[in-house]
N, C-alpha and C positions, 0 to 999 in steps of 0.2 A: 461257875466257881464263886464261892463266897470269899470276899476279900479278907475278911477277918481270919480266915484259915490259910490264906496264901502265904507261903514263905517268901516274903518280899518286904524289904525295908528300904524306904527311899531316903536319900541324903539331900540336904539343902545345898551342900558344897561338895565339890569333887576334890580328891587329893591333889596336892600341888604338882606332883609329878605326872599327872594325866594331862598331856599336851593336846591331843586331838579332841575335837568336839565329840566325836562318836565315843571315844573312851570315857570322857567325862559323863556324857548322858547315860550310857549303859551302866556305869557304876552307880550314878545317882538314882536311876530308875530301878535298880535292883535286878538287872538282867544278868550281870556277871559279878564274880568276886575273884580277886587275885589270890593265888596260893603262893606263887613265887614269880620272879621276873619272867614274863612271857608264858605263864602257865595259869589258866583260869578255870574256875568252876562255872558252869552254866546253871544259873538259878532257874526255878520253874518257868518264869516268864521268858527268859532267854532260850531255854530249851524248847519251848513251844514254837518260837520263831524259827529256830534251827530245824526242827522237824518239818515245818512247812516248806522251808527251802529244800530240804531233802526230798520231800514229796514231789515238788515241781521237777526236780532233777530226775527222779525215778520215772515220772510220767513221760518226760521227753526222751530219756534213754530207752525206755521200753517201746516208745512210739517208733523209734528208728531201728528197732530190732536188736538192741544190745541186751546182753544177759548179765544179771548181777551175780557176783560171787563175793567172797570175803577171804582175803589172804592174810597170812601171819605178819605181824609187825616185826617180830624177831627174824632176821634174815642171816643165814650163814655167810661169813666173810668170804668163803671160797667163791660164792657166786659173784660177788663184787670184784674179786681179784680176777676172775675169769673174764669179766667184761672190761676190765682195765680201769674201773672207777674207784676202787677201794682207796687208792692213794691220791687220785686226781680230784676226788670230790672235795677234799679239804676238811678243815676242822668242824664244819657244820654236820658232818656225818658222826653220829654218836656211836662209838665203838665200845665193846666190852667183851669180857670173857666169862664163860660159865664156870661151874665148879670143876669141870674137867679140862679147863684151860683152852677150850675151843672158842675161836673168835666169832663174834656176832656183831651185827649193826642193827640199830633201830631204824626202821624204814622211813626215809624221807620221800621215797617214791618206790615203784615196784616193777620197773622194767625187767630186771634180772629174774624176779620171782615168776612173773607172768610168762616170760619167754621159756623158762624151764618147764613150767606147767604145760604149756601148749606143745612143747617139744615131746613131752611124754604122752600126750593125749591125741594129737592130730598127726596122721601120717599120709593123708591123701588130699589132693586138690578138691575132691568131691565134697569135703566138709568146710570149704572156704567159699566166701569170706566169713569171718567170724569177728565179732566185737564183744569184748567183755569189760565189765566195769565194777567198781566197788566204791562205797563211801566209808572211809576209815580214818582213824587218827594217824597223823604223821608227826615225825619228830625231826627237828633241825636245831642244832646248837647255835642259834644266832649269836653273833658277837654282841649285838646291841638290841635286845628286844625292846620295842617301843610302840607307841600308838595303840595300845590295847591289843585287839584281835588282828590288827593290820600286820604286825610283825611279831609273831610269837614263836616259842620253841616247841609247843605242842598245839596242833591245830587239826581241824577236820577238813578232809579233802575228798573230792570225787575224782578218781583217776580211771580212765578207760584206755583200752588198747585194742587196735584193730589188726587183723592178720589177713593179708590178701595174697593172691597169686602173683600179681605184677604191679607195675607202677600205675597203670590205668585203674586197677581196682583200688589202689591206695588213694588215688585222686577222688574217686567216688566216695570212699569212706570218709576221707578228710573233709570234703565239702558238705557231706551229709551231717557230720558232727558240727561243722562250722555253723550251719543253719540251725541245728538243735540248740547250740549255745546262744544264738541270737534270740531264740524263743524263750529260753530259760531266763536270761537276764532281763528281757522285756517283761516277762511275767512277774519277776521279783521287783519290778518298779525301778530298775537301774537305768540311768542315762549312760550309755557306753559307746565306745568306738573300738572297732576291730582294727588293729594296726600291725604292720609288718614288724618282726622282732628277731632277736638273736636266739639261737637254740640253747645257749648256755651249757650247763653240765649235763643236760639230757642228751644233747647231741643230735646227730642225724644231718644229712646233707640236702634234705628236701626243704619245702617251705615251712614257715612257722608264723603264726599270728598270736598276738596277745589281745585279750579283751580287757579294755581299760574303762573303769568307771570314772567319769570325769569329776574331779574334786580337787580343791586347792591344796588339801593336805597330801595329795598323792606324791609319792617319791619318784615317780617316773615322769619324764617330759615327753609329750607327744608332739610331733611335727605333722601338721595336717595341711593339705592344699585348700586354698580358697575356691578353687574352680572344679577340680575333679575329686574322686573319692580316695586319692592317695593319702595314706596316713602311716606313720612309722614311729616306733620308739626312737628317741634321740640317738641311742647307741647304734641304731641300724639305718637311720634316715640318710638318704643320698642327696648330695647337692646337685642342683640343676645348673644350666649354663650361667656363668657369672655375669651379673649386671655391671660389675666393676672391672671386667677384664681389660687389661692395659692395651692401649692403642699405640700405633706408631711402628715404624720400621726398625728392626733390630740394628741395622747398619748405622742408624743415627744415634745409638746409645753412646754416651760419653765413656771415657776410660775409667778404670777402677781408681778410687781416691781414698787414701787412709785419713781418718779424722780422729783427732784426740778427743776422747770422751771420758774425762776423769770421773770415776765413781758412778758412772751411768750403767746400771745393770738391767733395768726392766724396760719393756717396750714403751710404757707410758713416759718414763723418764727420758728415754731416747727421743721419742717423738716431740716432747716438749723442748728438749735441748736443741734439736735441729729444726724446730718449728715446722714439722711435717705431721701427717696423719699416721696413726698406727698401721693402717693398711698399706703404707709405703715402705714398711719395714718387714723383715722376715726374722723369725726366731728359730734357733737350732736347739732342740731338746735331745738329751741323751737318755736312752732307754736301756734297761737290762732285759735282754731277750734270752730266756733260758740260760742265764748266767753269762751270756755274751753281750757286749755293748754295741749299740747301733745309734745313729743320729737321725732325727726326723726334722725336716724343715717345713715350717708353716708360715703363712702370712701373719703379720703381727697382731691382727685383730681376731684371729681364729683360735679355737681351742682344740687340743689334741684329743683324738678318740682312740684310746688304747686298744679297744676291742677290734677296731678295723685293722690296726697294725698287727695284732695277734693273728687275725684270720689271714691277712696278706702273707705273713711269714710262716703261717701254719705252726705257730709256737704254742707251747703249753702254758707259759707264763710270761707276761710282759709288765714291767713296772718302771717307774721313773728312777734313774740312777741317783744315788746320793751325791751331793756336791764333792765330797772327798773322792768318790770313785771317778767322777768326771775329771777332777784335777789330776789324779794319779794317772789316768789313761791318756789324757790329752795335753797336760801341762798348762791348761787354760782354766782360769776360774769361771764359775757359772756367771753368765751375763755377758761374756765377751766371745763366746764360742760362735763360729760361723761355718758355712759350707765350703768356702774357698780353701783349697789345699787340706781338706779334712781327711784324716787317716781312717776314721771310722766308716763302716758301711753306711751309706747315705740313702735315706728315703725322702723324696720331695713330694709334698702334697700337690695335687693337680692345680689348685688355685694359685699356689705360690709359683709353680712352674710356668703359669701363664703370664707372670709379671715380666715386663721388658727389663726394668732395673729395680733394685731395692737397696735398702740400707741393711747391713748385717754385721755381726761380730767379725773382728779381724783376726781371731785366734791369738790375741795378744791383750794382756791386761790394759784397760783404759783406752782401748782403740776399737773403732768400727770402720767398716768400709762403706763408702757411698758407691752407687752405680754398679752394684753386683749384678752380673748378668748370668742367671742360672743356666740359660740356654747355651752360654759360651764359656763361662769361667769354671763350670763344674764338669769334669770328664766322666766320672764313673758314678752313676746313681740310678735309682728306680723311681718311677713316678706312679702315684696312685691316690686313692681317696683315703686320707688319714685324719680327717678333722670332723668335728661336729658341724652340722648345718647351723645357719643363723636365721633368726626370724626375719621374714621379709624377702628372702632370696627366692629365686625362681624354683618352681616345682620341677623335679626330674622326670615326671611322667607326662606333663602337658605343657604347652607353650604359654597358656594364659594365666595360670594360677601362681600365687606366691605362698610361702609356708608361714603358718601361724602356729604359735606354741600353746599348749594346754597342759595342765597337770592331770595325772591319772593314777588310779589305784588298780593294779593288776588283779583281776578277779578270775581270769581264765587264760589258758594257754593251750594251743593245739600245735602238734609237731608232725612232720613227715619224717619218721625215723629211717625208712628204707630198710636195709639189711644190717644196720650197725650192730644190733644186739643178736639177731638170729645167726649171723655168721660167727660172731665171737663165741656164742654159746652152743653152736652146732644144732640149731633148731631148723630142721629141714622136713620137706614133704615130697611125695612123689607126684610129679606133674602129669599131664595127660599123655605124655610120651613115655612115661615110666622112668623118667630121669629125676634124680634128687635135685632140689633147689631150695634156697633159703626163703623163709617167710618174709614178705614185704610188710613192714609194720608202721603203724601210726600210734601216737600217744596223745592223750587229751586230758587236761586237768582243770578242775574248778576248785578255788578256795572257798569251801562251803561256809566255814565260820567267818572268813573275811568278808563275805557278802553282807553279813549283819552290819559290820562297821561301814562298808561302802554305802549301804542304804541309809543309815543314820546320818552319814556325812552329807548326803544329798537331800534328806527329808527331815528337817528339823527347823525350829524357830527359836526365839530367845527363851521360851518357856519349857521346851522339851522336844521329844521325838514326835514325828508324824508318820506312823507306819502305813505303808500301802496295804490295802485290804487283803491282798493275796498272802501276805506273810505276817500279818499282825498277830500278836499273842492271843488276843480275843477280838471279836468283831464289834461287839457292843459293850459299852460301859454303862451300867445302871447305877445312878447315884441318888438315893433318897436323902433329902436334906436332913431329916430327923428320924432316927431309928425308933424314937419313942412315940412317934405319931402313927397311930394304927392305920389311918387311911393311906399314908405314904408307904408304909411297909407292906400293907396288903396289896397295893397296886404294884409295888416293886416285885414282890414274890410272884404275883400273877403274870407280870410281864416276863420275868425270868423263866417261869415254867413254859409259857407259850413259845418263847424263842427257842428254848431247848427242844421242844417237841417239833419245831421246824428245822432242826439241825443247825441252828445259829448259835455261835459260841458267845456267851455273855459272861461278864464279870460283874457281880453285884457287890457294891461297896456298902456292906452292912456294919462298918466300923462305927464306934461311938466317938466320932471326931467332929470338929467344927467344919462347917461347909467350906471355908477357905482352905483348910488342909486337904479336904477331899478333891477340890478343884485343882489345886496345885499338883497333887499327885497324879490326877487324871491327865493334866497337860504334860507332865513329865513322862508318863508311861506311853501316852500317845495312841491309845486305841481309837480306831477311825470314827466310830459313831458314839455319841454320848447322849444318854437320856436322863434328864434331871427330873426327879419326882418330888415336887414341892407342895406348896399350900393349895394349889389348884387340883391336886390329885382327887379330892372328894368330888369334883365336878368332871372327872374323867379326862383331865388335861395334863400334859407333860411338856417339858421343854426339850426340843430336838436340836442337836448341834453336831456338825461334822468337824472333826479335829483340824482338818486342813484349812477350814474357813473360819471357825469359831464364831459363826453367826447364829444367834439363838432364835428359834422359832417355836411359838406355842402351837401345839397340835393336840387333837384328840388322840387317845391311846390307840384306837383302831387305825387311824390315819398314820400314826407313827410306826405301828407294826407293819403296815403295808409298805410304807416308804423304806423301812429297813429291809424288808424282803426284796423289793425291787432293786435297791442299791447293791445288795450283796450278790444277787443272781445275775446282774447285768455286767 
């Protein structure tokens, strides 16, 4: 491609609202252009990268025997109502009516559609297992689109679905896809970690893993063990045995003591006032659980994990109650609530339950209790894991390791759905005994467009993008210093023709621009190999540079061509 004809305009500065480095660089390099919040046009350079990512995905999907299809983005609302997700999915589901007042949704995912399709096409176990996939635009009405392609309202996704006879078959399909994802992300040049995760709105009661690209901008926190391979999203991570578990015999615990704590509402204020540590206190939080109130007790230095409470109670929605709701229900202002004589249903986090005594609210304004004994003073309660893990605590899977935190961008997610959708949508087949049974399903997604941002977050420097060879828009950037110099342009054209004949993708900068402009644009765009054709072209010499190193080497043209060939083919 001749750069003078390329639809690509570079910017020296990024818009002020572009917070993520990947967003800034892809805008500045002319890969994407914003049409509206969370909605982007992929310019020719960006589209070339996207197609290469798609190609890698298709190769790995085909390698594992998956078949590609393409399903409609417009989905009848009846399917979503049948599965029970039409109202549960929330405002992210874009709903609309056609001219005949029939309800539709723009697909954020395709479980309902694919299940309905297979229900109509497959009726015998002899045609199983089956894995189908597509690469298609998805739509989600994000409350706050941001970070460019990392959180958009319209995005490209690969979604795959497996159909098996039983749980053993699903296990095989699941782990086969898991390995395929590892190959895909490795080939795209992504440093990633597969972590245990929550199934979210997709659902299913089997296993699920997220594939996280490690990056500081990531919105997800990963808890990973320093010793074993355990890793989980923070919302899913399980605490191990506490290093701080209280010691001592319960019989030695002193009696309950009420303390005047005027205006002391927070754990930090309470700990400072009583000259103790936050971990010697407990806090009582009131939650609204499907419109009913419940209280959760945590150790003072721990954070509530709403998702764990939601799963424990098998609730549809769990949120923190408003202070007015707490006061109306308990007669106690926020900050002084405690578990002793608490009328609300009570959940106690396991770590708090391990404490021999603690300081807690006395259910009276401006008062707290010392020496609260949860094991003795609280009669009716449930104990479980209701908190976020903390960095440095013991791993739940091994005795030696501790948990460390990392930030990550979710680029893939695999789910064991089981029969959640097949049962609700009546998708059944005849088994070997001639009996009807529901398909056992798996679901597997990759954020194709999000991969671009994840790669740029991991592969850049202060001057621009550094594309991995596998997904770079072009493999070689040819830069003649002066287009008016016959020797330079002749050598550049000859090199361009030779590389094309070898199947190597080259971008020839034939623009009438100053060398400094060309070099800055080349750094910004980030093509892996750069060949500068300058004053030594008449002697058959060029300058060879790899973008990730930026070390210039003078080489004969023949040597440069051979080096390019070897670099690209290895």
